[in-house]
PADOSE-844420 format. One line per 5 residues: number of its first residue (from 1); for each residue x, y negated, z negated of N, C-alpha, C. Coordinates in steps of 0.2 Angstrom, whole numbers, plus 5000, padded with zeros to 4 digits. Last residue first. Example, Ala and Ser with C-alpha at 12.3 -4.5 7.8 and 13.67 -1.06 7.14 Angstrom:
<sites>
2> 5064 5011 4965 5068 5005 4964 5064 5000 4961 | 5066 5028 4961 5062 5022 4961 5066 5016 4961 .
</sites>
This chain:
<sites>
317> 4941 4438 4920 4942 4445 4918 4949 4446 4917 | 4934 4424 4914 4938 4427 4918 4940 4434 4916 | 4916 4422 4911 4923 4422 4908 4927 4426 4913 | 4906 4412 4921 4907 4418 4919 4915 4418 4916 | 4898 4397 4918 4904 4400 4921 4905 4407 4917 .
312> 4880 4395 4918 4887 4395 4914 4892 4399 4917 | 4868 4397 4922 4872 4392 4926 4879 4391 4923 | 4861 4406 4916 4860 4400 4914 4864 4395 4917 | 4865 4418 4922 4858 4416 4923 4856 4409 4921 | 4882 4414 4926 4877 4418 4923 4870 4415 4925 .
307> 4894 4413 4940 4890 4410 4934 4885 4415 4932 | 4900 4415 4952 4904 4416 4946 4900 4413 4940 | 4894 4417 4964 4896 4410 4962 4900 4410 4956 | 4892 4430 4964 4896 4428 4969 4898 4420 4967 | 4882 4431 4954 4888 4435 4953 4894 4432 4958 .
302> 4872 4423 4959 4875 4421 4953 4882 4425 4952 | 4868 4431 4971 4871 4424 4971 4875 4422 4965 | 4863 4442 4965 4869 4443 4969 4872 4436 4970 | 4852 4437 4958 4857 4440 4954 4864 4441 4958 | 4845 4432 4969 4847 4428 4964 4853 4431 4960 .
297> 4843 4444 4976 4847 4440 4979 4849 4434 4974 | 4833 4450 4967 4840 4454 4968 4845 4449 4972 | 4822 4441 4968 4827 4441 4962 4833 4445 4963 | 4817 4431 4981 4819 4438 4980 4824 4438 4974 | 4814 4419 4987 4811 4421 4980 4813 4428 4978 .
292> 4818 4414 4999 4814 4420 4999 4811 4421 4992 | 4825 4402 4995 4820 4402 5000 4815 4408 5000 | 4834 4407 4985 4830 4401 4984 4824 4401 4989 | 4842 4416 4993 4838 4418 4987 4833 4413 4985 | 4847 4408 5002 4842 4413 5004 4838 4415 4998 .
287> 4856 4400 4994 4850 4397 4998 4845 4402 5000 | 4864 4410 4989 4860 4407 4985 4854 4403 4988 | 4870 4414 5001 4867 4419 4998 4862 4415 4993 | 4877 4402 5004 4872 4404 5009 4867 4410 5005 | 4886 4402 4994 4881 4396 4994 4875 4398 4999 .
282> 4895 4412 4996 4890 4413 4991 4885 4407 4991 | 4902 4407 5007 4897 4412 5009 4892 4412 5003 | 4914 4400 5006 4908 4396 5005 4901 4401 5006 | 4923 4408 5011 4923 4407 5004 4917 4403 5001 | 4921 4407 5024 4919 4413 5021 4919 4412 5014 .
277> 4927 4395 5026 4920 4395 5027 4917 4402 5024 | 4940 4398 5024 4937 4394 5019 4930 4394 5020 | 4942 4406 5036 4943 4409 5029 4940 4405 5024 | 4940 4396 5045 4936 4402 5045 4936 4405 5038 | 4952 4388 5043 4945 4386 5042 4940 4391 5041 .
272> 4962 4396 5047 4961 4395 5040 4954 4392 5038 | 4959 4397 5061 4960 4403 5057 4959 4402 5049 | 4960 4383 5065 4954 4387 5065 4954 4393 5061 | 4969 4373 5065 4968 4377 5059 4962 4381 5059 | 4969 4369 5079 4975 4371 5075 4974 4375 5069 .
267> 4956 4376 5089 4959 4371 5086 4965 4373 5081 | 4948 4382 5104 4951 4383 5098 4954 4376 5095 | 4936 4386 5115 4939 4381 5113 4941 4382 5106 | 4937 4400 5127 4934 4397 5121 4939 4392 5118 | 4942 4407 5137 4940 4401 5138 4937 4397 5132 .
262> 4948 4419 5134 4942 4420 5138 4939 4413 5140 | 4958 4416 5126 4960 4418 5133 4954 4419 5137 | 4951 4413 5114 4954 4408 5118 4956 4410 5125 | 4946 4426 5112 4941 4421 5113 4945 4415 5116 | 4958 4433 5109 4954 4435 5115 4949 4429 5117 .
257> 4962 4426 5098 4966 4426 5103 4962 4428 5110 | 4951 4429 5089 4952 4422 5091 4957 4421 5097 | 4953 4442 5087 4947 4440 5090 4948 4433 5093 | 4966 4443 5081 4965 4446 5087 4959 4443 5091 | 4963 4436 5069 4968 4433 5073 4967 4436 5080 .
252> 4954 4445 5063 4951 4438 5065 4956 4435 5070 | 4962 4456 5061 4956 4457 5065 4954 4450 5068 | 4970 4450 5051 4973 4452 5058 4968 4453 5063 | 4962 4447 5041 4965 4442 5044 4968 4444 5051 | 4947 4458 5041 4953 4455 5039 4956 4450 5043 .
247> 4935 4464 5045 4942 4467 5048 4948 4463 5046 | 4925 4459 5038 4925 4466 5039 4932 4468 5041 | 4927 4445 5037 4925 4449 5031 4926 4456 5032 | 4929 4442 5051 4935 4441 5046 4933 4445 5039 | 4916 4444 5055 4922 4448 5058 4928 4448 5053 .
242> 4910 4434 5048 4908 4441 5047 4914 4445 5049 | 4915 4422 5054 4916 4424 5047 4915 4431 5046 | 4913 4418 5067 4919 4422 5066 4919 4425 5059 | 4902 4410 5068 4901 4416 5072 4908 4421 5071 | 4907 4398 5062 4902 4402 5058 4901 4409 5061 .
237> 4914 4391 5070 4918 4395 5066 4913 4400 5062 | 4907 4381 5077 4908 4388 5080 4911 4393 5076 | 4895 4372 5069 4902 4374 5069 4903 4381 5072 | 4881 4370 5080 4884 4368 5074 4892 4370 5075 | 4866 4372 5086 4872 4369 5088 4875 4367 5082 .
232> 4859 4388 5081 4859 4381 5081 4865 4378 5084 | 4851 4403 5074 4855 4399 5079 4854 4392 5079 | 4845 4411 5065 4850 4406 5062 4853 4402 5068 | 4837 4419 5073 4834 4415 5068 4838 4409 5066 | 4840 4430 5082 4843 4423 5083 4840 4418 5078 .
227> 4842 4445 5084 4840 4441 5078 4844 4434 5078 | 4855 4453 5094 4849 4452 5091 4848 4447 5086 | 4863 4455 5109 4863 4452 5103 4856 4451 5100 | 4871 4467 5120 4866 4463 5118 4867 4460 5111 | 4883 4474 5123 4878 4473 5129 4872 4469 5127 .
222> 4900 4477 5121 4894 4473 5119 4889 4472 5124 | 4906 4493 5123 4905 4487 5126 4899 4483 5123 | 4907 4506 5118 4909 4501 5114 4908 4494 5117 | 4903 4517 5125 4910 4516 5125 4912 4509 5121 | 4889 4516 5124 4893 4522 5121 4900 4521 5121 .
217> 4886 4498 5120 4885 4505 5124 4889 4510 5121 | 4879 4488 5107 4884 4491 5111 4882 4497 5115 | 4873 4474 5099 4871 4480 5102 4877 4482 5107 | 4873 4466 5084 4878 4467 5090 4876 4474 5093 | 4867 4466 5072 4865 4462 5077 4868 4462 5083 .
212> 4875 4473 5063 4868 4475 5064 4865 4471 5070 | 4887 4466 5062 4887 4472 5067 4880 4474 5068 | 4883 4448 5063 4886 4454 5060 4884 4460 5064 | 4881 4433 5065 4884 4438 5069 4887 4444 5066 | 4872 4422 5063 4872 4428 5059 4875 4434 5062 .
207> 4875 4412 5072 4874 4410 5065 4873 4416 5060 | 4876 4409 5086 4872 4414 5084 4870 4413 5076 | 4878 4392 5091 4881 4398 5088 4875 4403 5087 | 4884 4379 5102 4878 4384 5100 4880 4390 5098 | 4896 4369 5094 4894 4374 5099 4887 4377 5097 .
202> 4905 4353 5092 4900 4358 5090 4898 4363 5095 | 4922 4347 5088 4916 4349 5092 4911 4353 5089 | 4933 4346 5080 4929 4340 5082 4924 4341 5087 | 4934 4357 5066 4934 4356 5073 4931 4349 5075 | 4944 4355 5051 4938 4355 5055 4938 4354 5062 .
197> 4956 4354 5043 4953 4361 5044 4948 4361 5050 | 4959 4341 5043 4963 4345 5047 4960 4352 5048 | 4951 4334 5033 4949 4334 5041 4953 4339 5045 | 4946 4339 5018 4952 4339 5023 4950 4340 5030 | 4934 4340 5011 4938 4333 5012 4944 4333 5016 .
192> 4930 4353 5011 4926 4348 5014 4930 4342 5016 | 4941 4359 5004 4940 4361 5011 4936 4355 5014 | 4939 4353 4991 4946 4352 4995 4945 4354 5002 | 4927 4358 4988 4927 4351 4989 4934 4350 4993 | 4929 4372 4987 4924 4370 4992 4925 4362 4994 .
187> 4938 4372 4976 4940 4375 4983 4935 4372 4988 | 4929 4368 4966 4935 4364 4968 4938 4366 4975 | 4920 4378 4965 4918 4372 4967 4924 4367 4970 | 4929 4389 4961 4925 4389 4968 4923 4382 4970 | 4933 4384 4949 4938 4385 4954 4935 4386 4961 .
182> 4920 4383 4942 4925 4377 4943 4930 4378 4949 | 4906 4391 4949 4912 4391 4945 4917 4385 4946 | 4890 4383 4949 4896 4386 4953 4902 4386 4948 | 4872 4383 4948 4879 4383 4945 4884 4386 4949 | 4859 4383 4953 4862 4390 4951 4868 4389 4946 .
177> 4855 4370 4956 4850 4376 4954 4853 4382 4951 | 4867 4363 4957 4861 4360 4953 4856 4366 4951 | 4874 4370 4966 4877 4368 4960 4871 4366 4955 | 4865 4370 4977 4867 4376 4974 4870 4375 4967 | 4865 4356 4980 4859 4360 4978 4860 4366 4975 .
172> 4878 4354 4984 4876 4351 4978 4869 4354 4976 | 4879 4363 4995 4883 4364 4989 4880 4360 4983 | 4870 4356 5004 4868 4363 5001 4872 4364 4995 | 4878 4344 5006 4871 4344 5002 4869 4350 5000 | 4889 4349 5012 4890 4346 5006 4883 4345 5002 .
167> 4883 4354 5024 4886 4359 5019 4887 4355 5012 | 4879 4342 5030 4874 4347 5028 4876 4352 5023 | 4891 4336 5032 4886 4333 5027 4881 4338 5025 | 4897 4345 5041 4900 4344 5035 4895 4341 5030 | 4887 4343 5052 4889 4349 5049 4892 4349 5042 .
162> 4889 4329 5055 4883 4331 5052 4883 4338 5049 | 4901 4329 5061 4901 4326 5054 4894 4328 5051 | 4898 4337 5073 4903 4339 5068 4902 4336 5061 | 4880 4337 5075 4887 4335 5077 4892 4337 5071 | 4868 4349 5078 4872 4345 5073 4878 4343 5076 .
157> 4852 4353 5083 4859 4351 5085 4862 4347 5080 | 4840 4366 5085 4843 4361 5080 4850 4360 5083 | 4830 4366 5099 4835 4370 5095 4838 4364 5091 | 4821 4362 5109 4819 4361 5102 4823 4365 5097 | 4825 4361 5122 4822 4367 5120 4819 4367 5113 .
152> 4832 4349 5122 4826 4350 5126 4822 4356 5124 | 4844 4353 5115 4839 4348 5112 4832 4349 5116 | 4849 4363 5124 4847 4365 5117 4842 4360 5114 | 4852 4355 5135 4847 4360 5136 4844 4362 5129 | 4862 4347 5129 4856 4344 5131 4850 4349 5132 .
147> 4872 4356 5127 4869 4354 5121 4862 4350 5123 | 4875 4371 5136 4874 4364 5136 4870 4362 5130 | 4886 4384 5130 4879 4382 5132 4878 4374 5131 | 4897 4389 5125 4898 4384 5130 4891 4382 5133 | 4894 4399 5116 4897 4393 5113 4898 4387 5118 .
142> 4891 4409 5125 4886 4406 5120 4888 4399 5118 | 4903 4412 5131 4897 4410 5135 4892 4407 5130 | 4910 4416 5119 4912 4410 5124 4907 4407 5128 | 4903 4427 5115 4904 4421 5111 4906 4415 5115 | 4906 4436 5126 4899 4434 5124 4899 4428 5120 .
137> 4920 4437 5124 4917 4434 5131 4910 4432 5130 | 4921 4443 5112 4924 4437 5113 4921 4433 5119 | 4914 4456 5115 4911 4451 5110 4914 4444 5111 | 4923 4461 5124 4916 4459 5127 4913 4455 5122 | 4934 4463 5116 4935 4459 5122 4928 4456 5124 .
132> 4930 4471 5106 4932 4465 5104 4932 4460 5110 | 4926 4483 5114 4921 4479 5109 4923 4472 5108 | 4938 4486 5120 4932 4484 5124 4927 4480 5120 | 4945 4492 5111 4947 4485 5113 4942 4482 5117 | 4935 4500 5098 4938 4500 5105 4940 4493 5107 .
127> 4941 4502 5081 4937 4499 5086 4940 4499 5093 | 4944 4510 5070 4947 4511 5076 4943 4508 5082 | 4937 4509 5059 4944 4510 5058 4948 4510 5064 | 4924 4509 5063 4926 4503 5061 4934 4503 5060 | 4917 4517 5076 4922 4518 5071 4925 4512 5069 .
122> 4900 4513 5079 4907 4513 5081 4911 4515 5075 | 4889 4515 5070 4889 4518 5077 4896 4519 5080 | 4890 4516 5052 4893 4513 5059 4891 4518 5065 | 4881 4509 5040 4881 4515 5043 4883 4514 5051 | 4885 4498 5027 4884 4499 5034 4885 4506 5036 .
117> 4875 4497 5012 4882 4497 5016 4880 4498 5023 | 4865 4499 5002 4868 4492 5004 4875 4492 5007 | 4859 4511 5000 4866 4511 4998 4869 4504 4999 | 4846 4506 5004 4847 4509 4998 4854 4509 4995 | 4848 4501 5017 4845 4497 5012 4846 4499 5005 .
112> 4861 4502 5028 4857 4506 5024 4854 4502 5018 | 4862 4493 5043 4862 4492 5036 4858 4498 5032 | 4871 4499 5057 4865 4497 5054 4866 4497 5046 | 4882 4494 5070 4881 4497 5063 4874 4495 5061 | 4880 4491 5083 4887 4493 5081 4887 4496 5074 .
107> 4865 4497 5089 4868 4492 5085 4875 4495 5083 | 4865 4503 5106 4864 4504 5099 4867 4499 5095 | 4856 4503 5122 4862 4503 5118 4860 4504 5110 | 4844 4491 5128 4848 4497 5129 4854 4497 5125 | 4832 4484 5117 4838 4483 5121 4841 4490 5122 .
102> 4814 4487 5118 4821 4488 5115 4827 4487 5119 | 4803 4475 5122 4806 4481 5124 4813 4481 5121 | 4794 4467 5108 4798 4467 5114 4801 4474 5116 | 4783 4458 5098 4784 4465 5101 4789 4463 5107 | 4777 4453 5082 4782 4452 5088 4784 4458 5091 .
97> 4763 4449 5073 4767 4454 5077 4771 4450 5082 | 4757 4438 5066 4757 4445 5063 4762 4450 5067 | 4758 4427 5073 4760 4427 5066 4761 4434 5063 | 4764 4433 5089 4759 4430 5085 4762 4430 5077 | 4770 4437 5103 4772 4433 5098 4766 4430 5094 .
92> 4775 4449 5115 4770 4447 5110 4773 4443 5105 | 4787 4450 5122 4781 4450 5126 4775 4448 5122 | 4803 4443 5121 4796 4444 5117 4790 4444 5122 | 4817 4449 5124 4812 4446 5128 4805 4447 5125 | 4833 4449 5116 4826 4451 5116 4821 4446 5120 .
87> 4847 4448 5127 4843 4446 5121 4836 4448 5121 | 4862 4455 5134 4854 4454 5134 4852 4451 5127 | 4876 4446 5140 4873 4451 5137 4865 4450 5136 | 4881 4434 5146 4883 4441 5149 4880 4447 5146 | 4867 4422 5147 4873 4425 5143 4874 4432 5147 .
82> 4856 4417 5153 4862 4413 5152 4868 4416 5149 | 4844 4424 5152 4847 4424 5158 4854 4420 5158 | 4838 4415 5139 4836 4419 5144 4840 4418 5150 | 4840 4404 5129 4846 4409 5131 4844 4413 5137 | 4828 4398 5128 4834 4394 5130 4839 4399 5133 .
77> 4820 4408 5122 4818 4405 5129 4824 4401 5132 | 4827 4410 5110 4827 4415 5115 4825 4413 5122 | 4824 4398 5104 4831 4400 5105 4831 4405 5111 | 4810 4399 5103 4813 4393 5106 4820 4395 5108 | 4809 4410 5094 4807 4410 5101 4809 4405 5105 .
72> 4814 4405 5082 4818 4410 5086 4816 4410 5093 | 4804 4397 5078 4810 4394 5080 4814 4398 5084 | 4795 4407 5075 4793 4402 5080 4799 4398 5083 | 4802 4412 5064 4801 4416 5070 4799 4412 5076 | 4801 4402 5055 4807 4404 5058 4807 4408 5064 .
67> 4787 4403 5052 4790 4397 5055 4797 4399 5058 | 4787 4416 5046 4783 4415 5052 4785 4409 5056 | 4794 4417 5034 4798 4418 5040 4793 4417 5047 | 4785 4414 5023 4790 4409 5025 4794 4411 5032 | 4778 4426 5021 4775 4420 5024 4780 4415 5027 .
62> 4787 4441 5023 4785 4435 5019 4782 4430 5023 | 4789 4450 5033 4789 4453 5026 4786 4447 5021 | 4781 4451 5049 4785 4447 5044 4784 4450 5037 | 4784 4464 5060 4779 4461 5056 4783 4457 5051 | 4788 4470 5076 4791 4467 5070 4785 4464 5067 .
57> 4792 4483 5087 4786 4480 5084 4788 4477 5077 | 4801 4487 5101 4802 4485 5094 4795 4481 5092 | 4798 4501 5112 4796 4495 5110 4799 4494 5103 | 4801 4511 5127 4802 4510 5119 4801 4503 5117 | 4791 4519 5139 4794 4513 5137 4795 4513 5129 .
52> 4782 4529 5142 4789 4531 5141 4793 4525 5139 | 4769 4527 5143 4772 4527 5149 4779 4528 5149 | 4765 4527 5130 4764 4534 5133 4767 4533 5141 | 4778 4519 5121 4771 4519 5123 4771 4525 5128 | 4787 4522 5106 4786 4522 5113 4779 4522 5115 .
47> 4794 4511 5093 4789 4516 5095 4788 4516 5103 | 4800 4505 5078 4802 4507 5085 4797 4513 5087 | 4796 4492 5067 4794 4499 5070 4796 4500 5077 | 4802 4482 5054 4803 4484 5061 4801 4491 5063 | 4799 4469 5044 4799 4476 5045 4798 4478 5052 .
42> 4809 4454 5042 4804 4458 5045 4805 4466 5044 | 4819 4450 5033 4814 4445 5035 4808 4449 5038 | 4829 4459 5031 4826 4456 5026 4820 4452 5027 | 4829 4476 5039 4829 4468 5039 4826 4465 5033 | 4828 4489 5036 4834 4486 5034 4834 4478 5034 .
37> 4819 4498 5039 4817 4494 5034 4823 4489 5032 | 4812 4505 5053 4818 4502 5051 4817 4497 5046 | 4804 4519 5058 4804 4513 5055 4811 4511 5053 | 4796 4526 5073 4802 4526 5068 4802 4519 5065 | 4785 4536 5082 4786 4530 5078 4792 4531 5073 .
32> 4782 4546 5091 4788 4543 5092 4790 4537 5087 | 4769 4550 5089 4774 4555 5087 4781 4552 5088 | 4761 4541 5094 4762 4541 5087 4767 4545 5085 | 4763 4531 5107 4763 4538 5106 4765 4539 5098 | 4752 4518 5110 4758 4520 5107 4757 4528 5106 .
27> 4748 4507 5121 4746 4514 5120 4751 4518 5117 | 4745 4490 5118 4750 4495 5118 4747 4502 5116 | 4736 4480 5118 4736 4484 5124 4742 4489 5124 | 4734 4473 5106 4738 4469 5112 4739 4474 5118 | 4728 4482 5099 4724 4477 5101 4727 4473 5107 .
22> 4740 4490 5096 4734 4493 5100 4730 4487 5103 | 4746 4482 5087 4749 4483 5094 4744 4486 5099 | 4738 4483 5076 4738 4476 5080 4741 4477 5087 | 4740 4496 5073 4733 4494 5075 4733 4487 5079 | 4753 4496 5070 4751 4500 5075 4744 4498 5078 .
17> 4753 4488 5058 4757 4486 5064 4754 4489 5070 | 4745 4496 5050 4743 4490 5052 4746 4487 5058 | 4754 4507 5048 4747 4508 5051 4744 4502 5054 | 4763 4500 5040 4765 4503 5047 4759 4504 5051 | 4756 4497 5029 4759 4492 5033 4760 4494 5040 .
12> 4753 4509 5024 4747 4505 5026 4750 4500 5031 | 4765 4514 5020 4761 4517 5026 4756 4513 5028 | 4768 4505 5010 4772 4505 5016 4768 4508 5022 | 4758 4507 5001 4758 4501 5004 4762 4501 5010 | 4762 4520 4997 4755 4519 5000 4755 4513 5004 .
7> 4774 4518 4992 4774 4522 4998 4767 4521 5001 | 4770 4510 4981 4775 4507 4986 4774 4511 4992 | 4763 4520 4974 4760 4513 4976 4764 4510 4982 | 4773 4529 4970 4767 4531 4975 4764 4525 4978 | 4789 4520 4971 4783 4523 4968 4778 4525 4973 .
2> 4805 4525 4977 4799 4521 4978 4793 4525 4974 | 4821 4523 4969 4815 4528 4972 4809 4524 4972 .
</sites>
């Protein structure tokens, strides 16, 4: 439950966003304003201008995300017009405000920040085939983007050996700063050391492809992708991990099959590799907790890593 001070601060922030938008020429219909608090990095306001257009107005929650927003703009400029789905076209980009016309459609799900779960637009128990097919096709188009163009745009590019080295360094950092249970640490190291798991190619990836970032039309076709902060040329498996987490091994197999049929490049142990990558997800939670300074994510990270606040392994249940 929010305190009165938190409510006042929240209303002040929204008012501040609208005032900045006004400076940039937005004639906002104040009766149309809706707020989405689910984003970890940005507070988003949805509002219509008096000419009937609906806009997304984002303001950073923390100073550290201003730099990541500048990087995201480079990614969006690279992607514009090159995917079979829409991506945001930022009309305003300043340290205080990002503004773009809302993409047509609805997120496949949105995060309820209080319940910390998904509220689905689609039925997750019976996803339309069109959803999986159009998602696979969008992923193939993304993963096929030219690496030279990515380099020229200022997008991060990692070769396969660099992907593994970066992961190894992050694991060491997390072990040093948080601790990792022995079983989890050994699993990570076996995965890193076994060449048969790993692809011998890199691809431009979204990097955070969960339902809240996937926009669909009323029949479930994927029509847009949001939030490109984590995009880079790296291991294509990363874009499959959340699908596996939500829909299990059978859902993953189905998506990989459609991906391959649409022209995606697969490898023999791709399915197993994605499962192992998901097992390394606690590392990403820990890295985010360290970057953001948010205590709730430090708590979440320690639980996922199997350690207490002193880095000591939790007793087996």
